[in-house]
Structure formats: structure tokens, C-alpha cells
N, C-alpha and C positions, 0 to 999 in steps of 0.2 A: 447571596454569596455562593460561589461554587464550592462543592464539597471536596474538591481535589486541588492539590497544589502542583504548580509547575515551576520549579526553580530554574534559574538561568545559570549558565557556566560562570558568569561574572559574579553573581551572588555567592555561589559556592566557593569560588576562588578567593573572594574577599574574606570568607570565613576559614580559609585554609583547608577546604574540603575538595576532594576529587571524586566525582560520581563514577559509578561502574560503567555506565553507558551514556553516550550523547544521543539523544533522540533528535534525529534530523527531520524537521517537520515538513519542509518543502513548500513550494508556492501554493499548491492546491490545498494542502493541509492548513495553511495560514489564511488564505483569502477566499477560497471557494466556499460558498455558504453551505452547500450539501456536504462537502468533504470535511468541514470543521467538526462535524459530528463524529467522524472517524478518528480524528486527532483526539477528541475528548474521550472517546471510548477507549482508545489505547492508553491514554494517560491514566484513566480510572483503573484499568487493569494493572498498570505499573505501580500505582499507589497502593492498590488493594493487596498485592503480593509482596510489597516492600522492596521493589527494585530501586537501587540508588541510580537516579538518572537526572539529567538536566538538558535544557534546550539552549540554543545560542540566542534566541530571542531576536532583538533588533540587529544583532551581529551576523545573523544568518542571511545570506543573499542567495539568489538562484545559483544552482550548481554550474550553469552554463550549458547544460544539455541541449535546450532548444536552439541556442545560438550555434553550437557545433553542428547539429543536425541540419540547420538551415544554411550551413556553409560559412558562417562568420567565425572563423577560427580565432581571429584577433580578440573578439568579444569573449569567446569561450575562455581563452587563456587568462584574460583579465579577471573574469569572474572566479575562475577556478583558483588562481594564485591568491586572490584576496581571501577566499574561504580557507585555503590551506594554511595561510599565515595565521589566521585566527585560531584554527583548530590546533596547529602545532604550538601556538602560544599557550594554549591550555593543556598541552600534552595529552591530547585525546588519543585513546588507544582503540576504543570500540564504538562503532556507530550503528544505530538501528534506525531504519526508516521504513515507512509504509508505502513509499513510492518506488516502483521498480526502475523508473528513469533515474531518480537520484541514486538509488542502490547501484545501478550499473555504472553510472558516471564516477561516483566516489570510489567504488571497488576496483574498476578496471582502467579508468582513465586518469585519476588523480595521482597514482604512483609515479607516472612519468614526470610529474611536475613537483614531486617531493612530498606528496600526501600519502603516507602508508598507514592504513588502519585496517582493523578487522571490521568488515562491513556485513551486516546481517539484515535480511528483509524481515519485516514484522511477522510474516507467516512462519519463518524459521524460529524466531524468538518465541512466538506463542507456542509452537510445537515443543520447544525446550522446556518452557514453563509447565506445560501439561505433563510432559514425560517426567519431570522432576517432582511432580505432585504439588507444585506451588499454585497452579490454577486447578481448582477442583470443580468439576462440573457434575451437578447432581443428576442430570438427565431428567427427562419428564418435563422439560421446559416447553416453550412455545414451538420449538422446532422438532420435538420428538416425533419420530415416525414420518416426518415430511420428506418429500423428494426434493433434493437440492442438487443443482448442477453447478460445476465450477468452470469459469472461463479463464483460461490461461493467458496471462499477460505476456506479450512477446518478449519484453525485456527481462521478465522473471524466468519464463520457460526457455524458449529457444536460445536466448542470449546467455543465460546463466545456469541452465539445467536444473532449475528449482521446480520440481513437479510434485514431489511427494509431501513436502511440508504442508502446503495449504490443504491438501486432501486429508492428511492425518488430523489436522485441526478440525476440519468439517466432520470427519468420522467420529471425533470425540464428542460431538453434539448429539449422538444417538439418533442419527438420521439415515435416510437411504440416499447415498451418493449416486446420481445417475449421470453418465458421461455423454457428452455430445459426440456425434460421429467424427467430428474433427476435434481432437483434443491432444494434449501433451505435445510431442514433437510435431504432430500434424495440425496443431491448433491454428485457428483462423484469427487474424488480427481484428480487433474491434473497429479499426479505422483511425483511431487517434494517433497511432504511431506514424501514420502517413499524413499527419497534420490535419486530418479531416475535422478535428475538434475545433480548429481555429479558423476554418474557412468553409465556403460553400463547396460541395463536391463537384468534381468534373462531370460532364455529361456522360450518362451511362444508363444501363437498364435498372440498376438498383444501388442504393447506398450500402456500403459494406457493413455498417452497424445493423442495418435491417436484416441483411443476410445472416449475420451472426445471431441476432436476436431470434430469428425464425428457427435456427438450429437449437437454441436454448429452449424455446417454447415446445419444440417437437419432442423433447425428452419427457414432457409432462411434469416438469419440475414446478414446485410452488414458490421457489425462491432461487435466484441466481446469485451465487457468491463470487466476489471478485477480490483481487488483492492489489488494485491499482486505481488511483483517482481518475485517470483518463478513461479506463475501461468502465468505471462506475457511471460516469456521465454518458458515455456512448450507449451502454446497455440500458440505462434508464430511459434515454431518448428513444431507443428502439422499442422498449416495452410500451411507452406512451404512444408511439406511432401505431402500435397494434391494438391500442385501447385495452391493454391488459393490466394497467397499473393498479387496479383494485384487487386483483387476485394473484398477481405475481410480483413479489418484492425483489429489489436488488440491494444486496448488503455487502459491505466490506467484512472480511473475516473477523476483525476486531470488534465490530458492532455485534456480530452473532455471539461471540464469546462473552462480551460484556452483558448482553441480554440474559444469557444462560446463567451468568454469575449473579444476576439480579442487582447490577450496579449501574 
């Protein structure tokens, strides 16, 4: 049995309860084997600090982001409107998600279709929990004194100007944050935003995720932190390509915090 509980909006509504936040899990968080660990880590943190949350469970479908990016506006609107109807039915006010693609779509594109919510990326939510003293980090954990570099997700950084929250979360771990030469507003895409996660790359001198991984390894970092499921996959593939998976780990921010909390 798992040691954490994940209530659904339907269960809470049937008990006359309304959670403080809806945790939007996303496709990767639900189905990708590696990224399920990120979902579990974040849920453990929410449970540990007593945040009132729920998920949509089987009522959650894809936000429609991949459809719109691929040019299928009709499918995007179908998926978006279906999600908005469900969320509005539960009177959702606040949404937290670990996926910058879901974050960007629900925050910036759902309002035009009648979906108006306060949307927060999990890096911002974790920073709030740390600042409020709800997440207490002892320091001296497995990351203490290690060099960590952070890869900016395009949809979190350049699209939504969220640069400081993930870095503040990393700094709370008592580590040395080392930046890549291309970071923040000048960050380089891992390649997944250009759909390279779903297809073979076009002919060229080098895959973009290899280029980005080389920049990360050049910092001398012992771990690469990310805040996006697609970045996680692309950077892990890059580290494997360089045969460095034994000495350089790739983590989502929530996994690092959960480890430090010992949960």
C-alpha cells in the first residue's frame, strides 16, 4: 500500500468538500514511467505539509497543447472546452501543475474559452511552501555541497518569465548552483518543444538535446535539475548518450525536495 493519499475532485465533492488546489497531473505525470516518480514525489510533499488538494483522475484529459502546437485547432478546442467544463463544474479556483506545457496552456490559453483560474507551476508552489516554513529542509542531505545546474524549460522561462522560483528551490537545498552559459532569457531549448521527443530529428550536425547536455556537463555539475517532464526525458537521454548516467543524475525539483525531506 502506498503511504500517501490522492483524493479526486469527485470524491471530495461527494463529501461536500472543496480542496484548496487542483493538482493537474498531465499526460506525462500519469503515463510516463519515469515521470510518475515526480508525480508521487510532489504528492508526498503535499501530504506531508497538509495542503488540501485533489486531482481530476479519470476526468482529466490532455490540455490540448500538443494538438494546438501541431496545428490542429479543432482538436485543441474540443479538449480544452471539455476540461474547462469539468473544472468549472467543480468551481476550481487554483491549479498547480508540474508541467510547463500544461501550465502555459491553462494559464494563458484557457481564459479565452471560459477557463479562468489562478495557475501556478510546482516550482513556484514549492518556493511558497519553503518561504512559509511549511517545507523544512534540514540541510546536510545527499545534495549538500554538490554542484547542481538548472535547465530552464522554454514554456516556464521565456514564455512565462518564471526564472527565480526554481532557482530559489534549488538554493534551499544547501547546494552550489552553477549556471550554464546559456540560461534564463538566453536558455537553450532541450528540443522537446520542437517535438523532437516524439520523432527522429532532422538531418544535421548534432541533436539539440546533446548540445544542451554538453552545456550542462561543462558546468561540472553532479546533477541536472529540471522542472518539466519533456526536459527530463531529453536531458536523461543526453546524459546516457555521453555515458555519464552513473555520475550525473537528472532530477525534477520535487524529487530533490522530497529526498531532502526524507519522504
